[in-house]
N, C-alpha and C positions, 0 to 999 in steps of 0.2 A: 460224320461217318456213321453208317448203320450196318450192323451185322445181321445177315439173313441166315436161315438154316434150311438145309435140305433143298438146295436150289438145282434145278435141271440146267445143265451146261450146254444143251443143244444150241441155244441161240448164240453161244459164245465160242463155238469152234466151227471152222469151215468144213470139217469132215462130217458135220451134222450127226454127231454121235450123242445118244442119250447117255449121260453120266451125271450122277448126282454129287454135288459138293456138300460136305457136312456143314461147312460155314462158307459164307460168301460176302464180300464187301466191295464197294466201288470207291476208288480214290480219285478225287477231282482237283484237290489243291495240295500245296506243300503242307499246310496245317493238318490235312487229313492223314498224310504220311506220318507226321510226328505223333498224332493221336493214336494211330495204329501201333506204332513202335512202342508206345508207352502202355499198351493194353496187356492185360494178363493173358487173354486168348492168344495173342501173337507170340508171347514169350513161352507158351506151353503147348502150342499146336504146330504141327508141320504145315507148311504153306507153299503155295504156288502162285507166282506172279504171272498174270495173263494180259497180253496186249490185245491183238485182233483175233487171236486163236487160230491163225492161219498156218501155223507151223507146229501144231501139237496134235497128238493122238491120245485120247483117253482110252486106255485098255480096260478100265474098270471104274467104279465109283471112286471119288477122291475123299478119303476119310481125314480131311484137314480143312484148311482155310484157303480158298481161292480168292486172290486179290486182283480185281480188274482195274487196270490203269486207264483213267479217262481224263488226264490232265491236258487241257487244251491251250491254244494260243500260238499264233504265228506272227513274228515281228522281225523287222530289219533292225539289227542292233549295232551294225557298223557298216560304213560304206565309203569307198574311195572312187576315183574315176574308173578304175579297172575291175574292182572286186566288190562283193557284198557278202556280209555275214548274216545269215538268217537263222533265227531261233524257232524251234517247234517243240511244243509240249509233248511229253511221252505218249499221251493218248490221242494225238492227232493221227488221222488216217494217212498212211504213207502216200498213196497215190494222189490224194487231195493236196498234200504238201508239194509233191512233184509238180502238179498242175499249177499251183500257186507260183512256183519258180519259173516254169515254162512260160506262163502267161506274161511274165515280166521280163522275159528274155534273159533270165539268169541261167548260166550254163554249168553243167556238171552232173545233173541228175536225170537228164532226158532219157538215157538208156535204161533207167530203172523205173520207167513208167509202168503202171498197172500191176506192180508187185503188191500182193495183198499184205495186210498187216498194219502195224502202227509204227510211228517214228521212234518210240522208245525201244522197240524190239530190233530195229534196223541195225544199230551198231553191235548189239549182242551177237547176232548171227552173221555180221558183216555181209549183208545181202548183196547179191551181185547178179548181173545179167548182161549179155551181149558185150563182153569185154570191159565192163565197168563194175566197180565195187564201191560200197558206201565209204570205205576207207580212203578213197581218192578225194573225198570232199569233206569229211568230218574235220572240223576245227577243234571242237572239244565236246565231251559228254558230261552232262550235269547229273549227279547222283547223290543220294543220301546214304551215309554209312549207317548200317543197321544197328551196330552196337552203341554208337554215340549220338546218332541223330544229326550229325554234322553234314553240311553240304560240301561235296568234293567235286572238283573239276578234273576230268581225265583228258589230257591233250591227246593228239593223234597217236604219238609214240607210246603213251601210257596204255592205250587200248590194246596194244599187242595184237594187232589184226593179223589173221591168217585166212586161209581158204575156208569160209563159213565158220570162222572161229574168232574169238576175241578173249580178252582177259575176263570178261563177264561170264564166259562159259567155262573158264578154267580157274585161275588163282583167286579171282574175285567173286566166284560163284557163291550166291547166298550171303554175300557180305554187303551188297549195295542194292538200292532200288533206283533205277534210272528214272529221272523225272523230266529230262529234256535233252535236246541235242542242238548244237550250233554247227552249221555247215558253211564253208567258204566257197563261194561260187564266182564265176566270171561274169562281167557285164559286157565285155567285148573281147575280141581275139579269142573266141571260143575254140577249144580243142575238141572238135567233134570226132567221135569214134564211130565210124560206119563200116569198119572192115570185118566185124565179127558177125558170124551167123548170116542171116538172110537180109540184113538191113539194107545193104547196097542194092540188092536185087529188088527189094520192096520199094525203095525210093525210085528206082528206074521205072517200075510198074506204075508208080504214082505220078510219073512225069516230072520228077524233081531233078533238076540239073545242078542246082546250087543248094545243098542242104542247109537247113537252119535248125535252131533249137527245137522249134515247133514241128518241123517236118520229120526230124529224127524221132521225136516223141510219138508222132502219129504213126510212123512206120513200126516202131516197137509195139505200140498198142495193137496195130493190125496183126502183126505176127503172133502176139500172145493170144489174141482172141481167136485166131485161126487154129493154133496148135494146142491150146490148153483149155480144159473145160472150165466154165464159169462156176465158181463155188456157190453162187447164188442159186443155181439150178441143180448142180451135181456136186455132191459132197467130195471134197478133196483138199489136200494141203500142198498142191503143186508138186515139185520134184520130191520124191520120197527119199532118194538116195543121193549122196554126193558123187560127183564124177571122180573115180579113183585115179590116183597117180601111181604108176607101176614102173619098176626098173626097166631100163632099155632092153636088157636081155630077155625079160618076159614079154615085152612088147614085140620083139623080133620073132619070138616063138609064136605068138598070136598071129602075127602078120603072115607067117609061112602058110598057115591054114586059112587065113582070111585076108587076102591081099588088099582089100578095099577098106580095111578098118580105119575109121577116122581117128585123128589124134591131134594133140596140141603139145608143143614142147613145154616142159616144166623146167626144173633146174637139176643140176648135178646128175646128169644121165638118167633123168626121170621123165616119163611121158604120161600125159593126161589122156585118158580114154573116156569117151562119153558113156556114162552108165546106161543111158537109154538104149544105145546100140548094143551093149552087152546083153541087156535084158531081152531085147528084140530077137537076138540070135538064139536065145533059149526058148523062143516061141511063146512068150508070155503076152505079147502085144494083142490087145483086143479080147483076151480071155475073160470070161465071166464065171464066177462061182457064187451061186445064190444071189444075194443082194449086193455083192461087191465084185470088183474086177480090176483089170488093167486097161487104161484108156486106149481106145482104138487108134488114136492119132499120135499118142506120145506114151511110149512104154515106161517112161520114168514116173508116170503119174498113176497112183492107185486111187480108185474111186469108190464111193459109197452111193449106190443107185437109190438108196432109200431103205431104212430099216436095218442096215448092216451094223454089226457090233464091233467095237474097237478091238476086242481080243481076236476076232476073225481077220480083221485087216492086218493086225500084227502077225498073225499066223501066215497069211499070204505073203507078207513082206519077207518073212524068214524062209519060206519056200523059194521065193525068187532069189534071195541071197545065196542059198545053198546051191541052187542050180547054176548060178554064175561061177561060184567057186569050183563046182565039179567040172564045168566045161572049160573055163579059162584060167583057173587057179588065181582068180582075182577076188579079193574080199571087199564087198560093198559095205559102206557105212551109212546108216540112216542120217538124212539131213533133218528129218522131222523129229521133234522131241517127243518121246513116248513116255507117257505117265503111267507108271505101273501101280 
């Protein structure tokens, strides 16, 4: 383990923001984690654990220690005739891991294709797309307790998964370092989910009559590449806001003025409304302000066209949030983690 000083974080965040970390280190092994926990710097300095940097916005320089997780390894750890349990290190690229599973016809993750980030960050955020969330496949999460250095296994229930939430963002925040995940997938009798979003229409366009793990993954990849900007070329962190869940009474009020408002049933007289639709109704879609703006094809995505600063992106996000509140009385919550 090596500690670097005054490191530019632009290569480590998909928003492509220039922000300097006072200290920076890369962890590649379990021993690296233990060495870090025993260090004086770790015990006396604020720190930030970074995966793929695809869900973070640096609004300023970070006067602390940035810890980049690069623990690798993909292995089958248990297998039956019907299911397989696959391990991935926290630093493995999420999409590469999904492709590993798809190529072997392991079912459960195909709807989560092309989501940026790392495997270690996936359960923290309970990543999801097209009707599927990582909680549907997580068998357990491997973590190291910061105070003791002990390895701890969190089973699915322990993770307390919610919509873009988990125990790692709540009660266990800053208490553990995730070092790996184990997912339980199907080998046959796959439960393909093609009813959400444009998957079914895309499969029809592709000429697919009998969907498979591979064709569902291909459809999701096609949709994401069509709708969302590639962070390789345009700085962004995907969806900036969560889709809000509102009381039925408020939804009915919105529907009176906007009869075509899209929605999805939640629970207990609550309705989920797409944040992108709300933002688009406030006429933000495609707007550009200097070097930043709102994506022309997806209002939920804020983009950095080059040279934008984190504080300006955060300011734009707050303007968008205020306008949605003014127009619809709906409070948007950021999905992106903002580092102040």
